[in-house]
C-alpha positions in Angstrom: 0.0 0.0 0.0 1.6 3.3 -1.1 -0.5 5.4 1.2 -3.1 4.9 4.0 -6.6 6.1 3.2 -9.3 6.3 5.8 -13.0 7.4 6.0 -14.0 8.7 9.4 -17.7 9.1 10.2 -18.5 11.3 13.2 -21.2 13.2 15.0 -21.7 16.9 14.2 -20.0 18.7 17.1 -17.6 21.6 17.5 -13.9 20.7 17.6 -14.1 17.1 16.4 -11.8 17.7 13.4 -9.2 19.2 15.7 -9.5 16.2 18.0 -8.9 13.8 15.2 -5.9 15.8 14.0 -4.5 15.7 17.6 -4.4 11.9 17.3 -2.4 12.0 14.1 0.0 14.9 14.7 2.0 13.6 17.6 2.9 10.5 15.7 4.9 12.4 13.1 2.7 11.0 10.3 2.8 13.0 7.1 -0.8 13.9 6.1 -1.1 13.9 2.3 -4.8 14.8 1.9 -7.6 15.8 4.2 -11.2 16.3 3.0 -14.0 17.2 5.5 -17.6 16.7 4.5 -20.8 16.8 6.6 -20.4 14.1 9.3 -17.4 12.5 7.6 -13.8 13.0 7.0 -11.4 11.5 4.5 -7.7 11.2 5.5 -4.8 10.1 3.4 -1.4 9.7 5.0 2.0 8.2 4.1 2.3 4.4 4.2 3.2 2.9 7.6 3.8 -0.6 9.1 0.6 -2.6 9.7 1.1 -2.5 13.5 1.3 1.3 13.6 -1.8 1.6 11.3 -3.8 -0.7 13.6 -2.9 1.5 16.6 -3.9 4.7 14.7 -7.3 3.2 13.8 -7.9 2.1 17.3 -7.1 5.5 18.8 -9.2 7.3 16.2 -12.2 5.1 17.0 -11.9 6.2 20.7 -12.2 9.9 19.8 -15.5 11.2 21.3 -18.1 11.5 18.6 -16.4 9.2 16.1 -18.9 6.6 14.9 -16.6 4.6 12.7 -13.2 4.4 10.9 -12.6 2.2 7.9 -9.9 1.7 5.3 -10.8 2.8 1.7 -9.1 2.4 -1.6 -10.0 5.7 -3.3 -10.4 9.3 -2.0 -13.5 11.2 -3.1 -11.5 13.6 -5.3 -9.8 10.6 -7.0 -13.2 9.1 -7.9 -14.2 12.3 -9.6 -10.8 12.5 -11.4 -11.2 8.9 -12.6 -14.7 9.6 -13.9 -13.6 12.7 -15.8 -10.5 10.9 -17.2 -12.6 8.0 -18.4 -15.0 10.3 -20.3 -12.2 12.4 -21.7 -10.3 9.4 -23.0 -13.4 7.9 -24.6 -14.3 10.6 -27.1 -12.9 11.3 -30.5 -12.9 15.1 -30.1 -10.4 17.4 -28.4 -10.9 18.8 -24.9 -8.5 21.4 -23.5 -8.7 22.9 -20.0 -6.6 25.7 -18.6 -6.2 27.3 -15.2 -6.8 31.0 -14.5 -3.3 31.9 -15.8 -3.9 30.1 -19.1 -1.7 27.1 -18.2 -2.9 23.9 -19.8 -4.1 21.4 -17.2 -6.1 18.9 -19.5 -5.1 17.8 -23.0 -6.9 14.7 -23.9 -5.7 12.0 -26.4 -8.0 13.4 -29.1 -6.2 16.7 -28.8 -2.9 15.0 -29.4 -4.2 13.6 -32.7 -6.0 16.7 -33.8 -3.1 19.2 -33.1 -0.2 16.7 -33.5 1.1 17.8 -30.1 1.8 15.3 -27.3 0.1 15.9 -23.9 3.6 15.6 -22.3 4.7 18.6 -24.4 1.4 20.6 -23.9 0.6 20.1 -20.2 2.0 22.8 -17.9 2.6 25.3 -20.7 0.8 28.4 -21.7 -2.0 27.7 -24.2 -0.9 30.6 -26.4 2.5 29.0 -26.8 1.1 25.6 -27.7 -1.6 26.8 -30.0 0.0 29.7 -31.9 -3.2 31.6 -32.6 -5.5 34.1 -30.7 -8.0 31.4 -29.8 -11.2 32.5 -28.1 -10.6 30.8 -24.8 -7.8 33.3 -24.0 -10.3 36.2 -24.3 -12.9 34.3 -22.4 -10.5 33.8 -19.5 -10.4 37.6 -19.2 -14.2 38.2 -19.7 -15.6 35.1 -18.0 -18.1 34.7 -20.9 -18.3 31.4 -22.8 -18.8 30.9 -26.5 -20.5 28.4 -28.8 -19.7 27.1 -32.3 -16.9 29.6 -32.9 -14.9 29.1 -36.1 -11.2 29.2 -35.6 -8.0 28.7 -37.6 -5.1 26.9 -35.8 -1.5 26.4 -37.0 -0.5 22.8 -36.6 2.5 20.8 -37.9 0.2 19.8 -40.8 -0.4 23.4 -41.7 -3.2 25.9 -41.0 -6.5 24.1 -40.2 -10.1 25.1 -39.6 -12.0 24.0 -36.5 -15.2 24.6 -34.6 -14.8 25.4 -30.9 -16.9 25.9 -27.8 -15.8 27.0 -24.4 -17.1 27.5 -20.9 -15.5 29.4 -18.0 -14.9 27.4 -14.8 -15.9 29.4 -11.8 -15.6 29.0 -8.0 -18.4 29.3 -5.6 -17.9 33.1 -5.4 -18.4 33.3 -9.2 -14.7 34.1 -10.0 -13.2 32.6 -13.1 -10.6 30.0 -12.2 -10.2 28.4 -15.6 -11.6 27.5 -19.0 -12.7 24.3 -20.7 -12.8 24.3 -24.5 -13.7 21.7 -27.2 -12.6 21.2 -30.7 -14.1 19.6 -33.8 -17.6 17.9 -33.5 -19.6 20.4 -31.6 -22.8 18.4 -31.0 -20.9 15.5 -29.3 -18.4 17.8 -27.5 -21.1 20.0 -26.0 -22.9 17.0 -24.6 -19.6 15.7 -23.2 -18.7 19.0 -21.5 -22.2 19.2 -20.0 -22.1 15.7 -18.6 -18.6 16.3 -17.1 -19.1 19.7 -15.7 -22.7 19.8 -14.5 -23.2 18.9 -10.8 -24.0 15.3 -10.1 -26.0 16.3 -7.0 -29.2 16.7 -9.0 -32.4 15.6 -7.2 -36.1 15.4 -7.8 -36.4 18.8 -6.3 -34.5 20.2 -9.3 -37.2 19.1 -11.7 -39.5 22.0 -12.7 -43.2 21.0 -13.1 -46.7 22.0 -12.1 -48.8 19.2 -13.6 -50.4 16.3 -11.8 -49.0 13.8 -14.4 -45.4 14.8 -13.6 -46.2 14.7 -9.9 -47.3 11.1 -10.3 -44.2 10.2 -12.4 -41.8 11.7 -9.8 -43.6 9.9 -7.0 -43.1 6.6 -8.8 -39.5 7.4 -9.5 -38.8 8.2 -5.9 -40.2 4.8 -4.8 -38.0 2.8 -7.2 -35.0 5.0 -6.3 -34.9 3.4 -2.9 -34.6 -0.1 -4.4 -31.8 -1.7 -6.5 -34.1 -2.6 -9.4 -33.0 -2.0 -13.0 -34.9 1.0 -14.5 -35.6 1.9 -18.1 -36.7 5.5 -18.8 -38.8 5.9 -21.9 -39.5 9.3 -23.5 -39.0 11.5 -26.5 -35.8 13.5 -26.9 -35.6 16.5 -24.6 -37.9 15.2 -21.9 -35.2 14.9 -19.2 -34.3 11.3 -19.1 -30.8 11.8 -17.8 -32.1 14.3 -15.2 -34.4 11.6 -13.9 -31.6 9.0 -13.9 -29.3 11.3 -11.9 -32.2 12.1 -9.5 -32.9 8.3 -9.0 -29.2 7.8 -8.2 -29.1 10.6 -5.7 -32.1 9.3 -3.8 -30.7 5.7 -3.8 -28.4 4.0 -1.3 -25.7 4.2 -4.0 -25.7 8.1 -4.0 -22.1 8.2 -2.5 -20.8 6.1 -5.3 -20.1 7.0 -8.9 -22.9 7.9 -11.4 -21.4 7.1 -14.8 -23.4 8.3 -17.9 -22.7 6.9 -21.4 -24.4 7.7 -24.6 -24.6 4.4 -26.6 -25.1 6.3 -29.9 -22.1 8.6 -29.5 -19.3 6.1 -30.0 -18.5 3.5 -32.7 -19.2 -0.1 -31.7 -15.6 -1.2 -31.2 -14.8 1.8 -28.9 -18.1 1.5 -27.1 -17.2 -2.1 -26.2 -13.8 -1.2 -24.8 -15.3 1.6 -22.8 -18.0 -0.5 -21.3 -16.0 -3.7 -20.6 -12.3 -2.5 -20.6 -9.5 -4.4 -22.2 -6.5 -6.5 -21.2 -2.8 -5.6 -21.8 -2.0 -6.3 -25.5 -5.6 -7.0 -26.4 -5.2 -5.1 -29.7 -2.8 -2.8 -31.5 -2.6 0.5 -29.6 -4.0 -0.9 -26.4 -2.8 0.9 -23.3 0.0 -1.0 -21.5 -1.4 -2.7 -18.5 -4.9 -2.7 -19.9 -7.8 -0.4 -19.1 -10.7 -0.5 -16.7 -14.2 -0.5 -18.2 -17.1 1.7 -17.1 -18.8 -1.3 -15.5 -15.8 -1.7 -13.2 -15.5 2.0 -12.6 -19.2 2.3 -11.7 -18.9 -0.6 -9.2 -21.3 -0.1 -6.2 -22.7 2.9 -8.1 -25.0 3.5 -11.1 -24.3 3.1 -14.8 -26.6 5.2 -17.0 -26.9 3.8 -20.6 -28.6 6.5 -22.7 -30.0 5.5 -26.1 -29.9 1.8 -25.3 -31.7 1.1 -28.5 -28.6 1.9 -30.5 -26.6 -1.0 -29.1 -25.4 -3.6 -31.7 -26.6 -7.2 -31.4 -23.1 -8.1 -30.2 -23.1 -5.6 -27.4 -26.7 -6.5 -26.5 -25.6 -10.0 -25.8 -22.6 -8.9 -23.7 -24.8 -6.5 -21.7 -27.4 -9.3 -21.1 -24.6 -11.5 -19.7 -23.5 -8.8 -17.2 -27.1 -8.2 -16.1 -27.6 -12.0 -15.6 -24.3 -12.9 -14.0 -23.1 -9.7 -12.4 -19.6 -10.2 -14.0 -17.7 -8.6 -16.8 -14.8 -9.9 -19.0 -12.3 -7.4 -20.4 -11.5 -7.7 -24.1 -8.7 -10.1 -24.6 -9.0 -11.5 -21.0 -10.5 -14.9 -20.1 -11.0 -13.9 -16.4 -14.3 -12.6 -15.1 -14.6 -9.7 -12.7 -17.5 -9.4 -10.3 -19.3 -6.0 -10.4 -22.1 -4.6 -8.4 -23.7 -2.0 -10.6 -27.2 -0.6 -10.9 -28.1 -0.1 -14.5 -30.5 2.7 -15.6 -31.2 2.6 -19.3 -33.0 5.2 -21.4 -34.4 5.3 -25.0 -36.6 7.4 -27.2 -37.2 4.4 -29.6 -40.0 1.9 -29.7 -38.2 -1.2 -28.4 -41.3 -3.4 -28.9 -41.2 -2.6 -32.6 -37.5 -3.3 -32.7 -38.0 -6.7 -31.1 -40.6 -7.5 -33.7 -38.1 -6.6 -36.4 -35.4 -8.6 -34.8 -33.3 -5.5 -34.0 -33.4 -5.8 -30.2 -33.2 -8.9 -28.0 -36.4 -9.8 -26.2 -34.5 -11.4 -23.3 -32.5 -8.2 -22.8 -35.7 -6.1 -23.0 -37.2 -8.0 -20.1 -34.0 -7.7 -18.1 -34.1 -3.9 -18.6 -37.8 -3.5 -18.3 -38.0 -4.4 -14.5 -39.3 -1.0 -13.7 -40.2 1.2 -16.7 -40.8 4.9 -16.3 -42.4 6.9 -19.1 -41.7 10.6 -19.2 -44.6 12.5 -20.9 -43.9 14.8 -23.8 -44.3 18.5 -23.1 -47.4 18.7 -25.3 -49.0 16.2 -22.9 -48.5 18.5 -19.9 -49.0 22.1 -21.2 -49.6 23.3 -17.7 -45.9 22.8 -17.0 -45.0 25.4 -19.7 -45.5 28.6 -17.6 -43.4 27.1 -14.8 -40.6 26.2 -17.2 -40.8 29.6 -18.9 -40.5 31.3 -15.6 -37.5 29.1 -14.7 -35.7 29.8 -18.0 -36.4 33.6 -17.8 -34.9 33.6 -14.2 -31.9 31.7 -15.5 -31.2 34.0 -18.4 -31.9 37.1 -16.4 -28.7 36.4 -14.4 -26.6 37.3 -17.4 -25.3 40.8 -17.0 -25.9 41.7 -20.7 -29.6 40.5 -20.6 -32.3 43.0 -19.7 -36.0 42.5 -20.0 -39.0 43.4 -17.9 -41.2 40.3 -18.4 -43.2 38.4 -21.1 -46.4 39.5 -22.8 -49.6 37.4 -22.5 -49.6 37.0 -26.2 -46.1 35.6 -26.2 -47.0 33.2 -23.5 -50.1 32.0 -25.3 -48.0 31.5 -28.4 -45.7 29.2 -26.5 -48.6 27.3 -25.1 -49.9 26.5 -28.6 -46.7 24.9 -29.9 -46.4 21.1 -30.2 -42.8 21.1 -28.8 -41.5 18.1 -30.7 -38.1 18.9 -29.1 -39.8 19.1 -25.7 -38.2 21.0 -22.8 -34.9 21.4 -24.6 -36.6 23.1 -27.5 -38.6 25.3 -25.2 -35.4 26.5 -23.5 -33.9 27.3 -26.9 -36.9 29.3 -27.9 -36.9 31.3 -24.7 -33.2 31.9 -24.8 -33.6 33.1 -28.4 -36.3 35.5 -27.4 -34.2 36.9 -24.5 -31.4 37.6 -27.0 -33.8 39.4 -29.4 -35.5 41.7 -26.9 -33.9 45.0 -26.1 -34.7 46.4 -22.6 -38.4 45.7 -22.7 -40.9 42.9 -22.6 -40.8 39.8 -24.6 -43.5 39.9 -27.2 -44.8 37.6 -29.9 -42.3 39.1 -32.4 -39.5 37.7 -30.3 -41.0 34.1 -30.3 -39.7 32.3 -33.3 -41.5 29.0 -33.9 -42.3 26.5 -36.7 -45.9 27.5 -37.4 -46.7 24.1 -38.8 -46.3 22.7 -35.3 -48.9 24.8 -33.6 -51.5 22.7 -31.7 -54.4 25.0 -32.7 -53.2 27.2 -35.6 -56.7 28.4 -36.2 -57.1 29.9 -32.7 -56.5 33.6 -32.8 -53.9 35.1 -30.4 -56.0 37.7 -28.6 -54.7 41.2 -27.7 -51.1 40.5 -29.0 -51.0 44.0 -30.3 -51.4 45.4 -26.8 -48.0 44.1 -25.8 -49.3 43.6 -22.3 -46.4 43.1 -19.9 -46.8 40.1 -17.5 -44.6 39.5 -14.5 -43.1 36.1 -13.9 -45.6 35.5 -11.0 -48.6 36.0 -13.4 -47.3 33.6 -16.0 -48.7 30.4 -14.5 -52.3 31.8 -14.1 -52.5 33.2 -17.6 -51.4 30.0 -19.2 -53.8 28.0 -17.1 -56.7 30.1 -18.2 -55.8 29.9 -21.9 -55.2 26.2 -21.9 -58.5 25.6 -20.1 -60.4 27.7 -22.6 -58.8 25.9 -25.5 -59.4 22.4 -24.0 -63.1 23.2 -23.2 -63.7 24.6 -26.6 -62.0 21.7 -28.4 -63.4 18.8 -26.4 -66.8 20.1 -25.4 -66.9 18.9 -21.8 -65.0 19.5 -18.6 -64.4 15.7 -18.1 -62.7 15.3 -21.5 -60.7 18.5 -21.0 -59.4 17.1 -17.7 -58.3 13.9 -19.4 -56.4 15.7 -22.2 -54.8 18.1 -19.7 -53.6 15.3 -17.5 -55.5 16.5 -14.4 -58.4 15.3 -12.3 -62.0 16.3 -13.2 -62.4 18.0 -9.8 -59.3 20.1 -10.5 -60.8 21.4 -13.8 -64.2 22.1 -12.2 -62.4 24.1 -9.4 -60.4 26.1 -11.9 -63.5 26.8 -14.1 -65.2 28.3 -11.0 -62.1 30.2 -9.8 -61.5 31.8 -13.2 -65.1 32.4 -14.0 -65.0 30.4 -17.3 -68.0 29.3 -19.2 -68.5 25.6 -19.9 -69.8 24.3 -23.3 
């Protein structure tokens, strides 16, 4: 053992961290790392003889308020580093990260291939020296403003080449810029990657924005299954929040302190996907890393592996995944030995797996292994009463930008949003709201700022009333205005309060109460 790593659980009392340190300090033990979290502490020290380590553990257990002391293999920060490294090494696009001084701290293997510069040569050097151009991440370090889909020209040993880049500032809790992360080449894949790596894993069901009864029922069901260890498959259209639900399930499960590892099964070619999932042995193939590589099943041991777009798996990988789900063991590529893993699998898809089974494109036995607890996320058009709450959330989010200034949203603009079919669901709604915020100049958001595909309106024949008045509506009034409009449309379209309740996804009593509250006329 190169170092001694300990997890110490304790009661919440003043001075307990000091008391623990007083046990270690007199023994002249070199403390390498110390992390203090609520009710627990992680301590890494230099290696020591077994007898000395046992004495240290015994004395720590006798400190007042200490509930338990155990040896661990990996410190919390090491788990996060491994997760990030596994993701960075798996993609075919370049990821560069720099600290606040512009010194390169991350230079993934794809960057080495793209720029023909080794990581050994790049790491620790100023980014302006390594990439001899005025790249946008240098300016963003000064301004703290990210950028999307920026076209740049970079000089490489192969000559001058054209790339697309996106970048995001890394900020501390006080909002100060402490670095930048930038991506090169395929923007669609790279942006998804950066989001999955940098967004907080501490997402819970409380972070889900909704106001409808149908979403309340879905969340209640997801909370119940989160406490179990059952395999879950999340069904829903693109943009409905499948990964958000997967993360929330993980955070409400007994595995929440272990890794949550997301993988998009459609983002990688089949051969690379197999090596990422199952790992490979030393010398398994040309170019294999010396000593082999741990797969994501091994990395997610005792945690959760989220397999997005599970319907894109090839028949070969479907068979291998089925074997892991059945036996709880993985076999690295090129290795005959099996490794036991304890992983909860959450899968997600927007495809019709039943039709795929009928066509022979998806294994029926794997389907039943995954379909232990299915969760269907309703499309946004099935829960229109959530739209005002989501719009309010997005407006508050975008209002935090210093260069954005608007006073509210007009009732006409809100009614226009409520009439759209939202085939891209919540993700599309967020894009439309952000676009409107960018178009408005120091005023209210009106219908002229809402850019939609008119062919996707739910009721294109319904006139948008009083749009010309450009009536300003505060964020607090958004929900009520949308409720009234949607109730009017549903009652007019379906002719009865009972049918309106069914199409809106609420109870008949709820509709009757709202009709009375808003003074609406029934057909």
